[in-house]
MMTF fields as JSON, N, C-alpha, C and O atoms, coordinates in Angstrom:
{
  "mmtfVersion": "1.0.0",
  "mmtfProducer": "UNKNOWN",
  "numBonds": 499,
  "numAtoms": 500,
  "numGroups": 125,
  "numChains": 1,
  "numModels": 1,
  "chainsPerModel": [1],
  "groupsPerChain": [125],
  "chainIdList": ["A"],
  "bondAtomList": [4, 2, 8, 6, 12, 10, 16, 14, 20, 18, 24, 22, 28, 26, 32, 30, 36, 34, 40, 38, 44, 42, 48, 46, 52, 50, 56, 54, 60, 58, 64, 62, 68, 66, 72, 70, 76, 74, 80, 78, 84, 82, 88, 86, 92, 90, 96, 94, 100, 98, 104, 102, 108, 106, 112, 110, 116, 114, 120, 118, 124, 122, 128, 126, 132, 130, 136, 134, 140, 138, 144, 142, 148, 146, 152, 150, 156, 154, 160, 158, 164, 162, 168, 166, 172, 170, 176, 174, 180, 178, 184, 182, 188, 186, 192, 190, 196, 194, 200, 198, 204, 202, 208, 206, 212, 210, 216, 214, 220, 218, 224, 222, 228, 226, 232, 230, 236, 234, 240, 238, 244, 242, 248, 246, 252, 250, 256, 254, 260, 258, 264, 262, 268, 266, 272, 270, 276, 274, 280, 278, 284, 282, 288, 286, 292, 290, 296, 294, 300, 298, 304, 302, 308, 306, 312, 310, 316, 314, 320, 318, 324, 322, 328, 326, 332, 330, 336, 334, 340, 338, 344, 342, 348, 346, 352, 350, 356, 354, 360, 358, 364, 362, 368, 366, 372, 370, 376, 374, 380, 378, 384, 382, 388, 386, 392, 390, 396, 394, 400, 398, 404, 402, 408, 406, 412, 410, 416, 414, 420, 418, 424, 422, 428, 426, 432, 430, 436, 434, 440, 438, 444, 442, 448, 446, 452, 450, 456, 454, 460, 458, 464, 462, 468, 466, 472, 470, 476, 474, 480, 478, 484, 482, 488, 486, 492, 490, 496, 494],
  "bondOrderList": [1, 1, 1, 1, 1, 1, 1, 1, 1, 1, 1, 1, 1, 1, 1, 1, 1, 1, 1, 1, 1, 1, 1, 1, 1, 1, 1, 1, 1, 1, 1, 1, 1, 1, 1, 1, 1, 1, 1, 1, 1, 1, 1, 1, 1, 1, 1, 1, 1, 1, 1, 1, 1, 1, 1, 1, 1, 1, 1, 1, 1, 1, 1, 1, 1, 1, 1, 1, 1, 1, 1, 1, 1, 1, 1, 1, 1, 1, 1, 1, 1, 1, 1, 1, 1, 1, 1, 1, 1, 1, 1, 1, 1, 1, 1, 1, 1, 1, 1, 1, 1, 1, 1, 1, 1, 1, 1, 1, 1, 1, 1, 1, 1, 1, 1, 1, 1, 1, 1, 1, 1, 1, 1, 1],
  "groupList": [{"groupName": "UNK", "atomNameList": ["N", "CA", "C", "O"], "elementList": ["N", "C", "C", "O"], "formalChargeList": [0, 0, 0, 0], "bondAtomList": [1, 0, 2, 1, 3, 2], "bondOrderList": [1, 1, 2], "singleLetterCode": "X", "chemCompType": "L-PEPTIDE LINKING"}],
  "groupTypeList": [0, 0, 0, 0, 0, 0, 0, 0, 0, 0, 0, 0, 0, 0, 0, 0, 0, 0, 0, 0, 0, 0, 0, 0, 0, 0, 0, 0, 0, 0, 0, 0, 0, 0, 0, 0, 0, 0, 0, 0, 0, 0, 0, 0, 0, 0, 0, 0, 0, 0, 0, 0, 0, 0, 0, 0, 0, 0, 0, 0, 0, 0, 0, 0, 0, 0, 0, 0, 0, 0, 0, 0, 0, 0, 0, 0, 0, 0, 0, 0, 0, 0, 0, 0, 0, 0, 0, 0, 0, 0, 0, 0, 0, 0, 0, 0, 0, 0, 0, 0, 0, 0, 0, 0, 0, 0, 0, 0, 0, 0, 0, 0, 0, 0, 0, 0, 0, 0, 0, 0, 0, 0, 0, 0, 0],
  "groupIdList": [1, 2, 3, 4, 5, 6, 7, 8, 9, 10, 11, 12, 13, 14, 15, 16, 17, 18, 19, 20, 21, 22, 23, 24, 25, 26, 27, 28, 29, 30, 31, 32, 33, 34, 35, 36, 37, 38, 39, 40, 41, 42, 43, 44, 45, 46, 47, 48, 49, 50, 51, 52, 53, 54, 55, 56, 57, 58, 59, 60, 61, 62, 63, 64, 65, 66, 67, 68, 69, 70, 71, 72, 73, 74, 75, 76, 77, 78, 79, 80, 81, 82, 83, 84, 85, 86, 87, 88, 89, 90, 91, 92, 93, 94, 95, 96, 97, 98, 99, 100, 101, 102, 103, 104, 105, 106, 107, 108, 109, 110, 111, 112, 113, 114, 115, 116, 117, 118, 119, 120, 121, 122, 123, 124, 125],
  "secStructList": [7, 7, 7, 7, 7, 1, 2, 2, 2, 2, 2, 2, 2, 2, 2, 2, 2, 1, 7, 7, 7, 7, 5, 2, 2, 2, 2, 2, 2, 2, 6, 6, 1, 7, 7, 7, 7, 7, 7, 3, 3, 7, 1, 7, 1, 1, 1, 1, 1, 1, 7, 7, 7, 1, 1, 7, 3, 3, 7, 7, 6, 6, 1, 1, 6, 6, 6, 2, 2, 2, 2, 7, 7, 7, 1, 1, 1, 7, 7, 7, 3, 3, 7, 1, 1, 1, 1, 1, 6, 6, 2, 2, 2, 2, 2, 2, 2, 2, 6, 6, 7, 7, 1, 7, 7, 5, 7, 5, 6, 2, 2, 2, 2, 2, 2, 6, 6, 6, 7, 7, 7, 7, 7, 7, 7],
  "xCoordList": [24.33, 25.888, 26.205, 26.325, 26.475, 26.814, 28.235, 28.83, 29.331, 30.522, 30.699, 29.854, 32.307, 32.506, 33.716, 34.548, 33.94, 35.567, 35.94, 35.298, 37.644, 38.931, 39.323, 39.324, 39.724, 40.39, 39.31, 39.694, 38.121, 37.277, 37.468, 37.493, 37.573, 38.245, 38.97, 39.103, 40.012, 41.463, 41.496, 41.815, 41.142, 40.511, 39.768, 39.833, 39.307, 39.08, 39.53, 39.213, 40.152, 41.073, 42.078, 42.17, 42.521, 43.214, 42.98, 43.406, 42.0, 41.108, 41.484, 42.331, 41.221, 40.661, 41.637, 41.586, 42.813, 44.446, 44.47, 44.714, 44.257, 43.708, 43.039, 43.185, 41.803, 40.754, 40.557, 41.22, 39.077, 39.006, 38.311, 38.296, 37.207, 35.831, 35.512, 36.253, 34.261, 33.653, 32.84, 33.005, 31.892, 30.616, 29.675, 29.3, 28.467, 26.901, 26.391, 25.943, 26.82, 26.547, 27.185, 26.865, 28.296, 28.916, 27.934, 27.194, 28.263, 26.609, 25.65, 24.996, 24.675, 23.663, 23.628, 22.655, 24.837, 25.209, 25.007, 24.112, 25.312, 25.899, 24.586, 24.264, 23.801, 22.224, 21.412, 20.445, 21.747, 21.466, 21.415, 20.422, 22.458, 23.181, 22.767, 22.88, 22.257, 21.93, 22.901, 22.649, 24.335, 25.685, 25.44, 24.867, 25.842, 25.884, 27.357, 28.568, 26.233, 27.302, 26.57, 25.432, 26.996, 26.665, 26.017, 27.018, 25.241, 25.325, 24.411, 23.309, 25.177, 25.263, 25.311, 26.238, 23.854, 24.112, 24.555, 23.886, 25.987, 25.829, 25.76, 26.551, 24.658, 24.305, 22.913, 22.374, 22.245, 22.025, 20.304, 21.136, 19.703, 18.507, 17.42, 16.289, 17.576, 16.546, 16.747, 16.084, 17.867, 18.56, 18.209, 18.056, 18.145, 17.993, 16.332, 15.895, 15.49, 13.82, 13.313, 12.218, 13.993, 13.733, 13.744, 12.934, 15.522, 15.606, 16.632, 17.695, 16.368, 17.979, 17.468, 16.522, 18.797, 19.243, 18.413, 17.867, 18.096, 17.138, 18.284, 19.487, 17.641, 18.757, 19.524, 20.214, 19.507, 20.637, 19.942, 18.799, 21.552, 21.643, 21.768, 22.459, 21.009, 21.41, 22.671, 22.839, 23.499, 24.16, 25.3, 26.293, 24.904, 24.676, 25.945, 26.294, 26.898, 28.276, 28.759, 29.526, 28.45, 28.036, 28.405, 29.058, 27.375, 28.035, 27.682, 26.771, 29.094, 29.296, 30.362, 30.492, 31.135, 31.947, 31.874, 32.579, 30.69, 30.621, 29.31, 28.725, 28.453, 28.103, 27.807, 26.899, 28.773, 28.874, 29.204, 28.612, 30.846, 30.068, 29.245, 29.512, 27.809, 26.77, 25.888, 25.139, 26.363, 25.511, 26.475, 26.132, 27.677, 28.482, 29.684, 30.682, 29.396, 30.736, 32.051, 33.064, 31.481, 32.533, 33.694, 32.915, 35.049, 36.018, 36.231, 36.626, 35.668, 36.286, 34.943, 34.885, 33.476, 32.414, 32.879, 33.441, 32.284, 31.965, 31.212, 30.322, 31.438, 30.627, 30.581, 31.345, 30.324, 30.506, 28.651, 27.424, 30.094, 29.044, 29.045, 29.827, 27.739, 27.104, 26.994, 26.869, 27.09, 26.356, 26.051, 26.335, 25.668, 25.033, 25.698, 25.157, 27.435, 28.598, 29.288, 29.7, 29.406, 30.924, 31.895, 32.998, 31.31, 32.753, 32.314, 33.19, 31.144, 31.028, 31.745, 32.61, 31.008, 30.865, 32.861, 33.153, 33.783, 35.601, 36.018, 37.201, 35.915, 35.611, 35.777, 36.782, 34.165, 33.832, 34.702, 34.855, 35.19, 34.78, 36.979, 37.275, 38.016, 38.917, 38.568, 38.609, 38.206, 37.686, 37.265, 37.763, 36.322, 36.332, 37.529, 37.479, 38.883, 39.416, 40.623, 41.517, 39.931, 41.674, 41.457, 42.394, 39.763, 39.116, 39.379, 39.08, 40.001, 40.143, 39.399, 39.587, 38.457, 37.146, 38.528, 39.384, 38.462, 39.292, 38.679, 39.33, 37.753, 36.761, 35.717, 34.526, 36.005, 35.432, 35.808, 36.854, 34.049, 33.793, 33.384, 32.743, 34.246, 33.057, 32.563, 33.256, 31.102, 30.51, 31.066, 30.696, 31.493, 31.565, 30.65, 30.869, 29.569, 28.931, 27.645, 26.758, 27.5, 26.655, 24.973, 24.671, 24.479, 22.954, 22.399, 21.431, 23.107, 22.891, 22.987, 22.188, 24.405, 24.573, 23.879, 23.806, 23.523, 22.538, 21.043, 20.376, 20.219, 18.623, 19.256, 18.632, 20.525, 20.564, 20.677, 20.584, 20.872, 21.436, 19.912, 19.712, 19.263, 17.532, 17.267, 16.42, 18.311, 18.061, 17.012, 16.593, 16.298, 15.216, 15.501, 16.411, 15.339, 14.818, 14.199, 13.374, 14.008, 12.643, 13.208, 14.254, 11.849, 10.718, 10.481, 10.114, 10.716, 9.75, 7.87, 7.276, 7.585, 5.565, 5.473, 4.381],
  "yCoordList": [163.703, 164.267, 163.078, 162.627, 162.068, 161.064, 160.689, 161.04, 160.083, 159.84, 159.205, 158.491, 159.477, 158.866, 157.863, 158.468, 157.124, 156.139, 157.328, 158.359, 157.054, 157.436, 157.108, 157.813, 155.969, 155.487, 156.967, 157.572, 157.066, 157.738, 159.108, 159.844, 159.347, 160.736, 161.092, 162.309, 160.318, 160.2, 160.612, 161.689, 159.621, 159.813, 160.959, 161.415, 161.373, 162.796, 163.711, 164.809, 163.739, 164.898, 164.781, 165.743, 164.093, 163.583, 165.107, 166.193, 164.091, 164.734, 165.845, 166.312, 166.576, 167.965, 168.652, 169.87, 167.92, 167.869, 168.728, 169.897, 167.998, 169.22, 169.369, 169.449, 169.416, 170.327, 171.64, 172.124, 172.314, 173.48, 173.391, 172.189, 174.128, 174.254, 175.198, 175.837, 175.488, 176.317, 176.394, 175.518, 177.46, 177.666, 177.873, 178.626, 176.792, 177.604, 178.8, 178.804, 179.946, 180.648, 182.16, 183.319, 180.989, 181.866, 181.058, 181.492, 179.631, 179.172, 179.531, 179.509, 180.132, 180.077, 182.507, 183.229, 182.708, 184.258, 183.738, 184.459, 182.728, 182.728, 182.008, 183.19, 181.483, 181.687, 182.419, 182.724, 182.738, 184.748, 185.652, 186.318, 185.683, 186.276, 185.64, 186.336, 184.394, 183.418, 183.352, 183.466, 183.072, 182.569, 181.631, 180.573, 181.911, 180.261, 179.368, 179.563, 178.057, 177.042, 176.318, 176.626, 174.83, 173.458, 173.139, 173.424, 172.86, 172.319, 171.047, 170.773, 170.429, 168.948, 168.365, 168.382, 167.655, 166.43, 165.047, 164.178, 164.96, 163.676, 162.918, 161.975, 163.022, 161.542, 161.028, 161.527, 160.206, 158.928, 158.859, 158.948, 158.83, 159.55, 159.236, 158.992, 159.219, 158.764, 160.44, 161.212, 160.124, 161.498, 163.173, 164.224, 163.005, 164.21, 164.733, 165.884, 163.22, 163.191, 163.641, 164.194, 163.456, 164.144, 165.631, 166.317, 166.338, 167.738, 167.989, 167.413, 169.261, 169.48, 170.76, 171.286, 171.416, 172.899, 173.01, 171.99, 174.727, 175.039, 174.681, 174.688, 174.31, 174.575, 173.109, 172.786, 172.507, 171.214, 170.025, 169.575, 169.65, 168.331, 167.079, 167.398, 165.632, 165.095, 164.217, 164.254, 163.485, 162.545, 161.738, 162.192, 161.143, 160.45, 159.956, 158.988, 160.175, 159.534, 158.282, 157.973, 157.461, 156.344, 155.759, 154.922, 156.988, 156.945, 158.12, 158.326, 159.578, 160.464, 160.939, 161.867, 159.708, 159.779, 159.004, 159.14, 158.299, 157.281, 158.254, 157.734, 159.65, 159.615, 161.216, 161.754, 161.608, 163.133, 164.109, 164.977, 163.064, 163.394, 163.777, 164.569, 162.874, 163.156, 164.582, 165.224, 164.757, 165.71, 167.405, 168.583, 166.724, 168.219, 167.921, 167.556, 168.193, 167.78, 168.512, 168.086, 170.36, 171.039, 170.447, 169.839, 170.089, 169.648, 171.432, 171.724, 172.183, 173.911, 174.195, 175.398, 173.52, 174.133, 174.179, 173.367, 175.83, 175.527, 174.731, 174.231, 174.438, 172.562, 173.162, 174.123, 173.144, 173.427, 171.403, 171.371, 170.148, 169.941, 169.919, 170.523, 168.881, 169.116, 167.358, 166.463, 167.442, 166.221, 166.499, 167.676, 165.996, 165.917, 166.494, 167.121, 166.468, 167.512, 168.405, 169.484, 167.652, 167.677, 167.33, 167.871, 165.755, 164.934, 163.777, 162.917, 163.318, 162.572, 163.08, 162.568, 165.023, 165.794, 166.501, 167.33, 166.017, 166.292, 164.739, 164.938, 163.463, 162.704, 163.22, 163.638, 163.091, 163.253, 164.2, 163.82, 165.372, 166.49, 165.52, 165.386, 165.068, 164.722, 164.236, 164.847, 163.03, 162.392, 163.027, 162.793, 163.835, 164.749, 165.597, 165.883, 165.947, 167.007, 165.689, 165.78, 164.56, 163.269, 163.406, 163.53, 163.351, 163.079, 164.376, 164.31, 165.793, 166.735, 168.126, 169.343, 167.178, 169.038, 169.668, 169.124, 170.792, 171.972, 173.157, 174.169, 173.141, 174.432, 173.243, 173.166, 172.75, 172.043, 172.745, 173.386, 172.549, 173.37, 172.029, 171.148, 172.372, 171.061, 171.957, 172.647, 171.971, 172.724, 172.481, 171.309, 172.701, 172.284, 172.487, 173.624, 171.901, 171.5, 171.503, 171.582, 171.387, 170.445, 170.677, 171.267, 169.895, 170.253, 170.492, 171.228, 169.754, 169.486, 171.424, 172.158, 171.932, 173.263, 174.666, 175.845, 174.063, 174.794, 174.778, 175.735, 173.713, 173.639, 174.424, 175.46, 174.36, 174.299, 176.662, 177.665, 176.5, 178.129, 178.86, 180.072, 178.187, 178.839, 179.244, 180.028, 178.421, 178.339, 177.937, 177.056, 177.994, 177.298, 175.49, 175.006, 175.329, 174.204, 173.168, 172.772, 172.479, 172.386, 170.857, 170.224, 170.685, 168.993, 168.835, 169.796, 167.052, 166.891, 166.256, 165.651, 166.893, 166.614, 164.921, 164.374],
  "zCoordList": [22.44, 21.168, 21.46, 22.599, 19.653, 19.659, 20.009, 18.99, 21.003, 21.232, 20.22, 19.68, 19.688, 18.283, 18.581, 19.257, 18.435, 18.247, 18.229, 18.029, 18.575, 18.153, 17.122, 16.113, 17.211, 15.345, 14.23, 13.229, 14.891, 13.564, 13.563, 12.576, 14.491, 15.059, 14.724, 14.854, 14.03, 14.095, 12.46, 11.956, 11.946, 10.184, 10.028, 8.887, 10.549, 10.219, 10.879, 10.423, 11.785, 11.804, 10.543, 9.781, 10.413, 9.158, 7.918, 7.525, 7.805, 6.558, 6.965, 6.204, 7.926, 7.969, 7.936, 7.764, 8.111, 8.177, 5.912, 5.615, 5.286, 4.012, 3.065, 1.845, 4.212, 3.321, 4.016, 4.933, 3.131, 3.492, 4.156, 4.42, 5.027, 5.813, 6.369, 7.116, 6.094, 6.352, 7.615, 8.465, 7.832, 9.08, 8.862, 7.963, 10.212, 9.618, 8.446, 7.299, 9.672, 9.563, 7.998, 7.732, 7.359, 6.105, 5.012, 4.129, 5.475, 4.171, 4.418, 3.375, 5.743, 6.031, 4.961, 4.742, 4.75, 4.183, 3.016, 2.575, 1.973, 0.581, 0.576, 0.451, 0.581, 0.512, 0.66, -0.038, 1.556, 1.837, 0.829, 0.536, 0.3, -1.134, -2.24, -3.249, -2.439, -2.999, -4.407, -5.607, -3.496, -4.346, -5.489, -5.228, -6.856, -6.698, -6.457, -6.556, -6.002, -4.988, -5.096, -5.452, -4.783, -5.28, -3.011, -2.353, -2.365, -1.704, -1.525, -2.0, -0.751, -0.888, 0.332, 1.142, 0.436, 2.059, 1.727, 1.168, 2.227, 2.346, 2.988, 2.952, 3.958, 4.716, 4.484, 3.496, 5.11, 5.121, 3.731, 2.829, 3.392, 2.741, 3.856, 3.436, 4.878, 5.458, 6.955, 7.648, 6.667, 7.452, 6.629, 7.251, 5.048, 4.608, 4.54, 4.534, 4.486, 4.484, 5.423, 5.522, 6.093, 7.788, 7.891, 8.515, 6.686, 7.0, 6.507, 6.736, 5.452, 5.238, 5.207, 5.793, 3.9, 4.59, 3.52, 3.098, 2.679, 1.701, 0.532, 0.791, -1.036, -2.222, -2.024, -2.991, -1.301, -0.872, -1.704, -1.78, -2.463, -3.643, -2.214, -1.247, -2.229, -1.933, -2.534, -3.753, -1.777, -2.8, -1.002, -0.433, -0.874, 0.033, 0.672, -0.004, 1.756, 1.59, 1.609, 2.521, 0.746, 0.293, -1.572, -2.194, -1.793, -3.228, -3.753, -4.556, -2.855, -3.661, -4.705, -5.503, -4.251, -5.054, -7.117, -8.117, -6.794, -8.164, -8.423, -9.373, -7.931, -8.456, -8.882, -9.514, -8.358, -8.088, -9.847, -10.489, -10.046, -11.824, -12.899, -13.803, -12.631, -13.137, -12.908, -13.644, -11.494, -10.65, -10.815, -10.912, -10.775, -10.815, -11.204, -10.583, -12.726, -13.647, -14.124, -14.677, -13.513, -13.41, -12.551, -11.817, -11.983, -11.45, -10.327, -9.198, -11.572, -10.203, -9.944, -9.691, -9.86, -9.254, -7.76, -7.026, -7.563, -6.068, -5.646, -6.333, -4.343, -3.766, -2.204, -2.299, -1.448, -0.424, 0.616, 0.709, 1.095, 1.787, 3.164, 3.899, 3.621, 5.28, 5.307, 4.471, 6.419, 7.233, 8.711, 8.934, 9.613, 11.021, 11.768, 12.679, 11.597, 12.638, 12.184, 12.609, 10.952, 9.944, 10.155, 10.231, 10.341, 9.603, 9.006, 9.091, 8.333, 7.145, 6.246, 5.536, 6.351, 5.637, 5.496, 4.634, 6.374, 5.779, 5.695, 5.42, 5.73, 4.61, 3.372, 2.798, 2.903, 1.973, 0.827, -0.334, 1.303, 1.028, 0.629, -0.558, 1.682, 0.688, -0.579, -1.647, -0.356, -1.489, -2.757, -3.858, -2.509, -3.393, -4.343, -5.54, -3.076, -3.448, -4.423, -5.265, -3.653, -4.291, -5.952, -6.74, -6.405, -7.745, -8.556, -9.749, -8.0, -9.224, -8.38, -8.391, -7.661, -7.067, -6.458, -5.76, -6.886, -5.861, -5.616, -5.36, -5.658, -4.539, -3.432, -3.736, -2.732, -1.86, -1.042, -0.941, 0.253, 1.81, 1.883, 1.31, 3.127, 4.617, 5.497, 6.244, 5.414, 6.421, 8.269, 8.349, 9.29, 10.124, 11.121, 11.541, 11.84, 12.431, 12.213, 13.063, 10.68, 9.376, 10.688, 11.725, 9.832, 10.553, 11.609, 11.8, 12.494, 14.39, 14.413, 14.994, 13.466, 14.07, 13.372, 13.72, 12.474, 10.966, 11.594, 11.199, 12.68, 13.799, 14.459, 14.688, 14.987, 16.858, 16.291, 17.0, 14.969, 14.433, 14.461, 14.379, 14.549, 13.948, 12.338, 11.911, 11.531, 10.289, 9.662, 10.412, 8.773, 7.412, 7.487, 6.814, 7.648, 7.374, 6.535, 7.358, 5.546, 4.565, 4.61, 4.466, 4.901, 5.058, 3.816, 3.139, 3.048, 2.343, 2.739, 3.631, 1.407, 1.618, 1.782, 1.932]
}
């Protein structure tokens, strides 16, 4: 597993103090129940293309603030963000909240946790 710098972890932990998080199992259950929510992969395009969660929409962390309103115009829409491990998604969740999105969750554990749990992965053809 990658080791992250102390400064990066400090801003992630700061963001986590202001956002709500969920976990891999809860998101899997929501998908199994076919709940109506947006599942957004905030990883890089190459990471998304190599494998992603079912139903996931790709809006990379570098462009999510710019593009979110086009993809998800309703600010109260239920949104779950995920990345590789839950760090980038926490930062993105905080920014979406600052933009007025009121129902955003970050999936702790991210893609790695999902894969380790043995849940389904979608690979681009």
